[in-house]
C-alpha distance (Angstrom), angle and dihedral (degrees) to the residues before:
residue distance angle dihedral
M1 . . .
T2 3.80 . .
F3 3.82 121.7 .
R4 3.79 90.4 -117.9
R5 3.80 92.1 53.6
T6 3.81 91.5 46.7
M7 3.81 90.9 53.4
L8 3.80 90.8 47.4
I9 3.80 91.9 52.5
G10 3.79 89.2 50.3
L11 3.81 91.0 52.2
V12 3.81 92.6 49.0
M13 3.81 91.5 50.4
L14 3.81 90.5 48.0
L15 3.80 89.3 54.0
G16 3.80 91.5 48.4
L17 3.80 94.5 -118.1
P18 3.84 124.1 144.5
L19 3.81 115.7 -100.5
S20 3.81 88.4 -122.4
A21 3.78 85.7 74.7
I22 3.84 89.0 75.9
A23 3.80 103.2 21.4
R24 3.81 96.9 82.6
V25 3.81 111.7 104.5
C26 3.81 124.5 -169.4
V27 3.80 137.3 -177.0
Q28 3.80 136.0 166.1
D29 3.80 115.9 -115.3
D30 3.81 130.2 -148.8
A31 3.81 91.5 -88.6
S32 3.83 88.7 58.8
Q33 3.82 90.2 -109.9
R34 3.79 120.0 141.9
V35 3.81 107.4 -125.9
C36 3.81 114.4 -162.2
L37 3.80 131.8 -178.3
E38 3.79 127.7 -170.3
Q39 3.80 88.0 -134.4
P40 3.82 136.4 -2.9
A41 3.80 111.6 -62.9
R42 3.81 118.9 -96.5
R43 3.82 100.7 173.7
I44 3.80 110.9 45.6
I45 3.79 126.3 172.8
A46 3.81 117.9 -161.0
L47 3.80 116.4 -154.8
S48 3.82 98.0 -163.0
P49 3.81 135.4 41.6
G50 3.79 89.0 -120.1
A51 3.81 92.9 54.4
T52 3.80 90.0 49.0
E53 3.78 91.3 52.9
L54 3.81 92.7 46.3
L55 3.81 91.9 51.5
F56 3.80 91.3 51.6
A57 3.80 90.1 47.9
A58 3.81 89.2 51.2
G59 3.80 90.1 56.4
A60 3.81 95.0 -105.0
G61 3.79 99.1 112.9
E62 3.80 93.8 113.7
Q63 3.79 90.6 55.1
L64 3.82 93.7 55.9
A65 3.80 111.2 110.8
A66 3.82 98.1 178.5
A67 3.80 145.4 -13.8
V68 3.80 140.1 -168.4
S69 3.80 129.1 -96.5
F70 3.83 118.7 -69.2
S71 3.81 91.2 32.2
D72 3.78 92.5 136.5
Y73 3.80 107.1 144.1
P74 2.94 129.2 115.0
P75 3.84 96.5 23.7
A76 3.83 90.7 -114.4
A77 3.81 88.3 65.5
K78 3.81 89.9 68.8
Q79 3.81 89.7 67.5
L80 3.80 95.7 57.6
P81 3.83 119.9 108.3
R82 3.81 112.7 -102.4
V83 3.80 125.9 -124.1
G84 3.79 98.4 -170.7
S85 3.79 126.9 -78.7
Y86 3.78 127.6 -52.8
Q87 3.81 88.7 -102.3
R88 3.82 97.0 43.0
L89 3.79 113.0 36.8
D90 3.80 122.8 -162.5
L91 3.81 97.6 -135.6
E92 3.79 93.4 -179.3
A93 3.80 91.5 56.1
I94 3.79 91.7 46.1
V95 3.80 93.1 51.9
A96 3.82 92.2 45.7
L97 3.82 91.1 57.2
K98 3.83 90.8 57.9
P99 3.82 96.8 -141.9
D100 3.77 120.4 -162.6
L101 3.82 90.3 -154.9
I102 3.81 133.3 24.5
V103 3.80 121.6 -166.7
A104 3.81 111.8 -154.1
W105 3.82 131.4 -170.1
R106 3.78 111.0 -127.3
S107 3.82 99.9 -153.8
G108 3.81 96.7 32.5
N109 3.81 110.1 40.4
P110 3.82 124.0 72.0
M111 3.78 97.4 -100.4
G112 3.80 92.5 -155.2
D113 3.81 88.7 65.0
V114 3.79 90.6 45.4
A115 3.81 89.8 52.9
R116 3.81 89.7 51.1
L117 3.80 90.1 54.8
Q118 3.80 89.7 50.5
D119 3.80 90.7 48.9
M120 3.81 88.5 54.1
G121 3.79 88.6 58.5
F122 3.80 101.3 -103.2
P123 3.82 114.7 143.2
V124 3.82 106.2 -118.2
Y125 3.79 125.3 -167.0
I126 3.82 110.6 -161.2
S127 3.78 112.0 -148.4
E128 3.82 127.0 -162.0
P129 3.83 113.4 149.7
R130 3.82 109.5 -167.8
Q131 3.82 99.8 169.5
F132 3.78 134.5 37.2
E133 3.79 90.0 -110.0
D134 3.82 87.4 57.8
V135 3.82 89.0 59.9
S136 3.80 91.0 55.2
A137 3.80 92.2 43.8
T138 3.81 91.1 49.7
L139 3.80 90.8 53.0
E140 3.80 89.4 52.8
R141 3.81 93.2 48.2
F142 3.81 92.1 48.4
G143 3.79 87.9 51.0
V144 3.80 89.6 55.8
L145 3.81 93.8 47.2
A146 3.80 93.4 46.5
G147 3.80 97.8 37.9
T148 3.81 91.8 -117.9
E149 3.78 98.2 116.4
S150 3.80 97.4 144.5
A151 3.81 96.2 53.8
A152 3.80 91.7 41.6
Q153 3.80 93.5 50.2
G154 3.79 91.3 49.7
A155 3.81 91.4 51.8
A156 3.82 91.9 46.2
N157 3.79 93.3 49.2
G158 3.81 92.6 47.7
F159 3.79 91.7 51.1
R160 3.81 92.7 47.5
A161 3.79 92.2 49.8
G162 3.81 93.3 49.1
I163 3.80 93.5 49.3
A164 3.82 91.8 45.7
A165 3.82 90.0 53.9
L166 3.80 91.0 53.0
R167 3.81 92.0 48.1
E168 3.79 90.3 53.6
R169 3.80 94.3 45.0
Y170 3.81 95.2 51.3
A171 3.80 99.5 32.9
D172 3.82 92.5 111.8
A173 3.81 99.3 30.5
A174 3.78 117.5 137.2
P175 3.82 109.7 -101.8
V176 3.81 120.0 -103.5
T177 3.81 120.6 -165.7
V178 3.81 110.4 -128.1
F179 3.78 138.3 -166.9
Y180 3.80 110.3 -161.2
Q181 3.81 113.7 -160.1
V182 3.79 111.7 -154.2
W183 3.82 95.7 171.8
D184 3.79 137.9 10.6
D185 3.82 108.5 -150.1
P186 2.93 106.5 57.8
L187 3.78 93.2 20.8
M188 3.81 107.3 -120.9
T189 3.77 138.4 177.2
V190 3.84 137.2 169.9
N191 3.79 133.8 -104.3
D192 3.79 128.1 -134.1
S193 3.81 92.9 -87.0
H194 3.80 90.9 65.0
L195 3.80 121.6 97.5
I196 3.82 90.6 -124.5
S197 3.80 89.0 62.0
E198 3.79 90.0 57.2
A199 3.80 87.9 56.3
I200 3.81 89.2 50.6
R201 3.82 91.4 50.2
I202 3.81 93.1 47.8
C203 3.81 89.2 55.7
G204 3.79 92.0 50.2
G205 3.78 94.7 -101.4
V206 3.80 128.6 139.5
N207 3.81 117.0 -143.5
V208 3.82 105.4 -134.4
F209 3.82 90.7 -154.3
G210 3.79 96.0 40.7
D211 3.80 94.3 115.7
L212 3.81 96.1 60.1
D213 3.81 116.8 114.3
A214 3.80 101.2 -130.2
L215 3.79 119.7 78.2
A216 3.83 91.7 -132.7
P217 3.82 105.1 15.6
R218 3.78 127.5 -170.0
I219 3.79 113.1 -123.2
S220 3.80 139.3 177.1
R221 3.78 129.9 -114.4
E222 3.79 86.6 -119.6
A223 3.82 89.2 60.4
V224 3.81 90.4 53.9
L225 3.80 90.9 48.8
E226 3.80 89.5 51.1
K227 3.81 93.1 50.1
N228 3.85 89.7 46.6
P229 3.83 97.2 -163.1
Q230 3.79 122.4 -155.7
A231 3.81 90.2 -132.3
I232 3.80 136.2 25.7
V233 3.80 117.5 -156.9
A234 3.82 123.0 -171.0
G235 3.77 136.6 -177.7
G236 3.79 104.8 -159.9
M237 3.78 138.4 -169.2
G238 3.80 96.6 -64.8
E239 3.77 143.6 24.4
D240 3.81 92.7 -97.6
N241 3.80 104.6 23.6
P242 3.83 115.7 106.7
A243 3.82 93.0 170.3
W244 3.82 92.5 125.1
L245 3.80 89.1 70.0
T246 3.82 95.4 58.3
P247 3.85 97.6 75.4
W248 3.81 90.8 58.3
K249 3.80 90.2 65.3
A250 3.80 87.0 73.4
F251 3.84 87.6 71.5
P252 3.82 105.6 66.1
S253 3.80 90.8 170.6
L254 3.81 89.8 72.2
L255 3.80 113.6 101.3
A256 3.80 89.7 -139.9
V257 3.80 90.2 57.5
Q258 3.82 94.9 43.0
K259 3.80 91.6 52.9
G260 3.81 96.7 40.0
N261 3.80 91.6 -115.4
L262 3.81 99.4 146.5
F263 3.80 106.2 129.4
F264 3.80 135.9 -175.4
V265 3.81 126.1 -151.8
A266 3.81 119.3 -175.7
P267 3.82 104.3 -106.8
S268 3.81 95.3 -134.2
T269 3.81 88.8 61.9
L270 3.79 97.7 51.7
Q271 3.80 109.9 16.7
R272 3.81 99.3 57.8
P273 3.82 120.6 67.6
T274 3.81 95.0 -124.0
P275 3.82 139.1 111.5
Q276 3.82 88.1 -87.3
M277 3.81 85.7 77.1
L278 3.79 87.1 79.2
A279 3.82 89.8 65.0
G280 3.81 91.1 42.4
T281 3.80 92.3 51.0
R282 3.79 91.0 49.6
T283 3.81 89.1 53.1
L284 3.79 91.2 47.5
C285 3.80 91.4 50.2
R286 3.81 91.0 52.3
H287 3.80 89.8 51.3
L288 3.79 92.6 50.9
D289 3.81 89.2 48.4
S290 3.80 86.8 57.2
A291 3.80 89.8 50.9
R292 3.81 90.9 51.7
A293 3.78 90.8 51.1
R294 3.82 89.8 54.7
H295 3.79 95.0 47.1
């Protein structure tokens, strides 16, 4: 409990007021909803791996009551009870756990199910970080909702400082055209509104599919060949599995293939909106430095 909050509680008690007069905590979520709790959350359910990771980073790991499948970081997250997957929620299991806060993923969860949970009276925070600053702000908001402000602020400040250092370092870097592969079948990428594209921009990269309308559009191999990027970056199916890059070697006309600029970044460090994106962006920047050196 912060010193300021301790002093406030003392003042309320001195005035003979109920503690509920100060216990209510409120934040605004990424759907512009005001989310209020009568007291800091003690039973939180996270409906995406990214939300789980953010809550741990904000110091609220002990308050997590459940998560969805693939919530695997930090290691303690693997021990949490599961309430389905982010795409197929187990509403019965969620209700049975009696959460006092649910964190939903706007572009990943079935929003009809999320609305049902709200209709049942459960406080729901809808999360959708689109910029690096949103990651820091989300950490701070989770700290407020969970009563872990100090830990959350430290994590937010550390992330901001790391990203700011990368922005400064690569501010004048020569541009490198990049195709980022987020999935293999169907072949998918991201547009410039996606958080991954901000990482690309910070490193001096230019997303060749940044102008597409969809956040994570499907594309064809022919479209990649036409764009002819200087570098191809892929996540893959595992933390150390660059197999998605191998098929591109069958297209020697691609600049990325000619120059040996086929790069892997562990998906957990770049495809989840969490503080791990700092490590993923550093890796991406090193890869694009290699591409510049081969230009």
